[in-house]
C-alpha positions in Angstrom: -1.7 1.5 -4.6 1.3 2.2 -2.3 2.3 5.7 -1.3 6.0 6.4 -2.9 7.6 6.5 0.5 6.0 3.0 1.4 6.9 1.7 -2.0 10.4 2.8 -1.4 10.4 0.5 1.8 9.6 -2.6 -0.4 12.0 -1.6 -2.9 15.1 -1.1 -1.1 15.9 -4.2 1.3 18.8 -4.2 3.6 19.9 -7.8 4.3 22.1 -8.0 7.1 23.8 -10.5 9.7 26.9 -12.0 10.9 29.5 -13.7 9.0 28.5 -17.1 7.9 24.9 -16.5 8.2 24.0 -16.9 4.6 23.1 -13.1 3.8 25.1 -12.7 0.7 23.8 -16.0 -1.0 20.3 -15.0 -0.1 21.1 -11.4 -1.6 22.1 -13.0 -5.0 19.4 -15.5 -5.0 16.9 -12.9 -4.3 18.4 -10.5 -7.0 18.4 -13.2 -9.9 14.8 -14.0 -8.8 13.5 -10.7 -9.3 15.6 -10.1 -12.4 13.8 -13.3 -13.9 10.5 -11.4 -13.1 11.7 -8.9 -15.7 12.6 -6.1 -12.8 15.7 -3.9 -12.7 17.7 -5.1 -10.0 20.8 -3.6 -8.2 23.1 -5.0 -5.4 24.9 -2.6 -3.1 27.9 -4.1 -1.6 28.4 -2.6 1.8 30.4 -5.6 3.3 33.8 -3.5 3.8 35.5 -6.7 5.0 34.6 -9.5 3.0 33.0 -8.3 0.0 31.2 -11.7 -0.6 29.1 -10.4 -3.4 32.5 -10.5 -5.4 32.9 -14.2 -4.9 29.6 -14.6 -7.0 30.8 -12.6 -10.0 33.6 -12.7 -12.5 36.2 -10.6 -10.5 38.7 -10.2 -13.4 36.0 -8.7 -15.6 34.9 -6.7 -12.6 38.5 -5.0 -12.1 39.1 -4.7 -15.8 35.5 -3.1 -16.3 36.6 0.2 -14.9 33.8 -0.1 -12.0 36.1 -0.2 -9.2 34.9 2.2 -6.7 31.5 1.6 -8.2 29.8 3.0 -4.8 32.0 6.1 -4.7 31.8 6.6 -8.5 28.0 5.9 -8.8 29.2 3.2 -11.4 27.7 -0.1 -11.5 29.2 -3.3 -12.8 26.7 -5.5 -14.7 26.7 -9.1 -14.9 23.7 -11.5 -15.8 21.5 -8.4 -16.0 21.9 -7.3 -12.4 24.0 -4.3 -11.7 26.2 -4.3 -8.7 27.7 -1.3 -6.8 31.0 -2.5 -4.9 34.0 -0.6 -4.2 35.9 -3.7 -4.2 38.6 -4.9 -1.7 40.2 -2.3 0.4 37.7 0.7 0.3 35.4 1.7 3.3 32.2 3.2 2.5 30.9 6.1 4.6 27.4 7.7 4.8 28.4 10.6 2.9 29.2 8.5 0.0 26.1 6.1 0.2 23.9 9.5 0.2 25.4 10.3 -3.1 24.6 7.0 -4.4 20.7 7.1 -3.6 19.5 9.1 -6.2 20.8 6.6 -8.7 19.1 3.8 -7.1 15.7 5.2 -7.7 16.1 3.9 -11.3 15.7 0.4 -10.1 12.8 -1.6 -9.1 14.8 -3.6 -6.4 17.6 -2.7 -4.7 19.2 -5.3 -2.3 22.0 -4.2 0.2 24.4 -6.6 1.3 25.3 -5.2 4.7 26.9 -7.2 7.6 25.5 -6.0 11.1 29.1 -4.4 11.8 28.6 -2.0 8.8 25.0 -0.8 9.6 26.7 2.2 10.9 27.6 3.4 7.5 23.8 3.9 6.9 22.0 7.0 8.0 19.1 6.3 10.5 17.0 8.5 8.2 17.9 6.0 5.2 17.1 3.1 7.2 13.5 4.2 7.9 13.0 4.2 4.1 13.9 0.6 3.8 12.9 -2.9 4.8 15.7 -4.2 7.1 16.3 -7.8 7.6 18.6 -9.9 9.7 19.3 -12.9 7.9 20.0 -16.4 9.6 19.5 -18.1 6.4 22.2 -21.0 6.4 22.4 -21.6 10.3 19.8 -20.5 13.0 22.6 -20.8 15.8 23.9 -17.8 14.4 21.2 -16.0 16.2 23.1 -15.9 19.3 26.2 -14.2 17.7 23.4 -11.9 16.2 21.9 -10.8 19.5 25.5 -10.0 20.8 26.1 -7.5 17.8 22.8 -6.1 18.4 23.6 -5.2 22.0 26.7 -3.2 21.0 25.6 0.3 20.0 28.8 1.1 18.3 27.5 -1.3 15.6 23.7 -0.9 15.5 22.2 2.1 17.2 18.9 1.8 18.9 17.6 4.1 16.1 18.5 1.6 13.6 17.4 -1.5 15.7 13.9 -0.8 15.9 13.7 -1.2 12.1 15.1 -4.5 12.0 13.0 -7.7 11.2 14.2 -11.3 11.6 14.5 -13.3 8.4 15.1 -16.9 8.8 14.6 -19.3 5.8 15.7 -22.9 5.3 15.8 -25.4 2.6 15.2 -28.2 5.2 11.6 -29.8 4.7 10.9 -30.0 8.5 11.7 -26.3 9.3 
């Protein structure tokens, strides 16, 4: 059996990438697959610019559900058996807010963070160590060039975070 710390690494997955790399769609598909296995699944929307997760849900219901500010208020919106923590458009998430959410996430079997590379700075280095962190180049392998530029920018990704990042490349093409 895995130790508690080791199982948390697999339980908490930060999927990151540059805009247009397919990360959000990957997060949603993975969440649905894990839910279909009977697991309790949460998605944490750390994309403070695009909030792509909101394009996969019924936004009218989200805004009417009193779950706006879900990260700040520790209040998930549930759709199709998946809990989604999102502050919605116009909110910035800070590390202090995220640290308050973390105990709530222990309830879930799988937690997927949708987090652009440029937003990794809201996650503390100590929390990064407790997660699996994957850079996604799911829809377009050419996004690797843009990704490497962002990784070189220490204002976006500190060296303390970069050492924990793995590359995730998947493709639907038969010859890849």
